[in-house]
N, C-alpha and C positions, 0 to 999 in steps of 0.2 A: 504494500500500500504506500502510495506516495505521501511524504510528509508535507509537501507543498503542492497546492492545487493551482493550476494555471487559469487565471481569470480571462484569458483570451481563447480558452478551449471550452466549448459547450457540447453537451450531449442532448440530442433530440431522440427520445425513446418512445416506442409504441409497438403495437403488434404488426402494423403495416400489412394487413391481410385482407385485401390487397392495398398497395400503396395507391393513394388518390392524388389528383392534381392539387388538392388542398395541402397534402403533405409535401409535395414537391415545391409548392409556393413557399411554405414556411422554411424548408431546407435552403432554397436558393436565397431567400432574404437573410436567413441566419448565417449562411456562408459569407455574405457581404459584411456582416457585423463582427463575426469572430474569425480569428486567424485559423482556427481548426474547429471543425464540427464533426462529431461522431454520431452517426445514426445507429441507435441501439435497437435491435430487433428483440423484443422481449418474448421469451418462451413461457407460456402459461400452461402447465400440464392439465389444468382443469378445462381448457377450451379445446374444441375440435377445429383447428385452422383449415382453411382451404388449401394453402400452400405450406409445404414443409419449411423448416427453418433454412435449409440449404437452398431451396427454390427461391425463397424471399431474398436471401443474400444475393443470389445470382441476378434476379430481376432488378433489385434496387441498385445494385452496383452498375448494371447496364444503364438504367435510367439516369443515374447521377454521374456517369462517366466523364462528363465535361466540367465537373466541379473538383479541381485538384486538391482543395483543402478539406474535402469531405471523405470520410471512410465509413464503412458499414460493418457492424459487428453484432453477432448474436449474444444474448446473455440470458441467464436464469437467475431468479432471486429478485431481491429488492432493487428497484431502479437507483435509489440513492447510493447503494453499495456499488453498483456498476459505475455510476458517475465518478465516485471516489477512486475506484480501481483504474479508471481511464486517466486519472489525474486532472480531471476537469473541475473547474470551480463553479460552473454554471449548468443548470438544468433548463433547457429551452422547452417551453410548452406552447402549443398552439391552442387558441380558444376560438370557438365558433359562436357560442350562444351564452346567454346569461346563466343557463343551467350548467354549462361547462365551467364557468368561472366559480360557481358555488362548489362544484366537486373538486376543482383544482385547489381552491382555498384550503380545504381539509387536508389534501395530500401535501400541500406546501408546508403547512404547520407541522405535520408529522415528520416530513423530511428534514425540516429545520431542527427539530428536536433530535433526530437521529444523527445529523451531520450539519452542525451550525456553520461550517466553512463553505457549504454549497448554497449558492443563491439560485432561486427560481426566477426566470424571466419569461414573461408572456408576450406572445405575438398574436395580435388579432388576425383571424383569417381574413383574407381578401374577400370583399363582398361577393364576388362571383363564385367563391368556393364555400361560403359559410353554411350551405345546406347539404354539402356532400359528406357522407359517412361511408365507411367500409361496409357496414351492414346494409345500407341502401344499395350500394353498388352490387353486392352479392345477390340481393333480392332481384334486382333488374336482370342480372346475368342469368340467374337460375330460372326465373319465370319467363323471360323473353326469348331465350334460346338464341340461335345464330342471328336472327333478324336484329338483335340489339347491338351488334358490333358497331354500327354507324353511330348510334346514340351514345355508346359508352365512351367515345372519344371526348365527350363533354365532361366526363367524370374522372377518368383514369388515364395514365400515360399509355401511349400506343403499345408499348412493350408488354403491357399487362393483359391486353384484351384477348388475344388468341390463347395464351396459356389458361386464362380463367374460363373461357368458353369451352376449351378442351376438357377441363376438369368437370364441368357440368355435363358435357356430352357423355363422358365416361360414367358419371354418376347415374345418368338416365338409362344407360345401356345395360 
């Protein structure tokens, strides 16, 4: 564990299952603010993700390939522990709605108790992405089938569309 945490290094953590254009927007904006940004893909054993951790790393690395100061890493356990292990002093969080802010407030207080050296910084979602959630995307892809690929470009990076639709085709078969 690093003794000193880098205030120019932030971690943006989530399940990213799948990564949305809203996530990409926060990452690009965060990469302009911080010298280094680590995208932490959290592994929650209680959830049934669409993509495996390895698939998510591969997809997200491809999506973010043009951002040289961004790296992608999987982790298990508490996010605050992962941020500390990465040597980052900042936990970057994206918020879309007032209800997001309420939930994040609770997490921030708990994280500050667990590791007072780590600050949480919030970025508001861009207006055009504030309604997008991974749950919504999965529902559209699952219910709409192949015909949804054109409309999915409004919600997710192009690199995600075919792998996601393939997963749902396999699920239906």
